[in-house]
N, C-alpha and C positions, 0 to 999 in steps of 0.2 A: 324261618321260624312262620308264618300265616298264622299272624292273628288275629282274622278275618274269622278262622275256622272256630272260632268259640262262639260266635255269631250263627256264623252258616252253618255249621254243621248239626243245629237242633231246628226242630221247627217250632212253632209258634204254638204249638202246645205243650211243649217241655218246657218252653221258657215262663208260658202265662196259662197251664190248663185250664182256667175258668175259662179262654176263647174273648173274654173283654179285648177294646182295641189298648194297643199300648199308648200311654199319653206321653209328653218330653220328661217329666221325671223318672217316671219309669225305665224310660230309654237309656236317660243321662246314669243312672244306678247302674244298669245291663252292661256300659261302656265303661263305668267305674271296676267293677266285677273285673271284665275282663281284664283292664289293665293291672292291677294288681295278681291274678293269674301271669300273665303274660311275664311280668317283674320278676314274680318268685321261681319260676322257670329259666330266666336267665342268671338271677344272684344265685343259684344251684351248682353253675358250673363257673370252670375258673370263666374271663374277661382274656382271653388270649387275644393275641397278636393287638394289644392296643398302641406299642411303637412298631416304627418301620423296625429290617434287622440290620446290622451294622455292614456299610463296605467302606473301604478304604477311600479318602477322595483326593489325596493330598500326590504333590508332584514327586513322592521319593518312588519310582517304581520297584527299586528292590523292595520296601517295604508292604507296597502292594501286593507284591505276587506271593509274599511270606504269610500277610495277613489274610489274604484267599485262601490260600493253604492248610493254615491249622485252623479256620474255623470250618472247612468243608470234611478237615478229619478229625478237628477235638470237638467240636461244637458238638451238645446234646442234641435232639431231635427236636422239630419246633416246643410240640407239647409240653418242655417241658420249660423253661425258662422263654422269659417276653422276649429278652434280645442277652446276646453274649457278642461278651466285645473283646481282643486278641492284647493281648501288653508283647508288644515286640521289640526286644532290647538287641541289640545287632553288635557285637562283640568284636569281628575282624571281617575282613571282605579282599579275596584275593581274588581280582583281574586279571594275573598273566596268562593264564590260557583262555586263547580266544575261543575256543571251543563252550567252554560254561566257567561259572561266576561263583566262586565256592564262598557260604555266607554261614560265618558259625554263630550262635550267640543263645540266647534264655527266649525261650516263647513262650508266654502263657494263655491261657484262654479263663475268661472271667463271665461269669455265668448271674444276669441278675433280671428280678420279677420289679416295678413299677410299683412304687406302694406310697401315693400322693406327686410329693413332687421329688419323690428318693430312690434311686435305684439301687434296692436292695439284694446284697450276692448270697445266692445261693448257695453257688459251688464253683469249683475252679479249680483249674492243676496246670502244672510245666512242664511242656517241652522242648528241653533243652535237644540242641543237635546239629550237623552240621546241613546247607542247604545245597544242593544244585542245580543252579541254573543255566537255561538257553537263553539266550539274547534272538528277541526277537522283535518284528515293526512297532509292535505297541510298549513294549518293555522289555516284561520277561516271565519267564517258563520257567512252572517248578519241573525236574529231570526225576530229582529225587530229595528225599529226604532221609537222611541216616541221625536218629534216635538214641541218644543215651540211655541203656537199660538199667529199671532200677533197679530195688529190694540190694541183695548182695554183692550183686553184678555193676553198683554203681560206679563206683572209684574206678572200677580197673577200667569200664564203658567210656567213663568221662574221659580220662587221661588217653584214649586211642581216639576218641571224637572230635575232641581238641588239641590233642599235639601238643605243638609248642606253643598254643593259647590256653593251656590248663589252667596257667596262673591267674591270668584274665577273668577266666569263665567263672572260678571260684570264689574272686573279687567282686565281680557281679553278684553273681550266686546269694553270697551274705550282706549287700546293699540292698537293704529291702526301702530305705530312705529315695537313694534311684529310681528302682521297682515303683512306686506311688507317684514319684512324679512322672512319671513316664504313662500310668495307667489314668492319674488325673487329667492329665493332659491330653489323650487318648478319648473319653468318654466325653470333655468341655467340646472337644471341635467333632464327635457323633451327637453332641445337644446342640451346637449352632446350625451342623448341617441339616437337621429335618427340624429347629425352629419349636423348640420341644419344651415345655416347660417344668425341665425339672432342671434342681437349683443343687441337689447334695448325691453325693455314693455311698452307701454302708453295709461294710461287714457284720457277720454274726454276733453278737456279744460288746462291738464297738462303739464310738458314737461316731453318729454322721459326720459324714468332711465335704469341705464347701465344694462345690467343682469352681 
């Protein structure tokens, strides 16, 4: 936004119809009016992009590939949340095939708005399933992702996708304490990586949790 248009966009007669010379007091008044007008314009819209986007920067190449994928596929558009942060809970990995690595797990994406020093969760979703990864020079690349179906097909689909790991999946799915530990750890790493003044995260209707 070009703030100078508040002064430059009008002529002296519009600002001062009497035609008298401006003194310093008048100029300061005009500047104050311009500043107040500008602040109201900015306040009328949501202050987006206050914090950087999440990018996995750890050493686990599998978690890195999975995190990038779930964010690219399931995070909302940029104007919906200030930041989207994944929760990657790997249940099993199969390295037996040289051509592809299989990764089963429960994968979440939480969307947050920054309010003061708190990340407030506005929405989120779980995307359990099976990743097929291909090894690259830099780590892994996602070949495909088979996600568990929702609704009435959920149980049948989960048994098919997870196979012998279905029991482990059900245990992980029910373990909300474990998921919160992974979630808090992931948020803490993100905050530290970007040196943010964030100390808590919060779900709607719940007390804020310290990071």
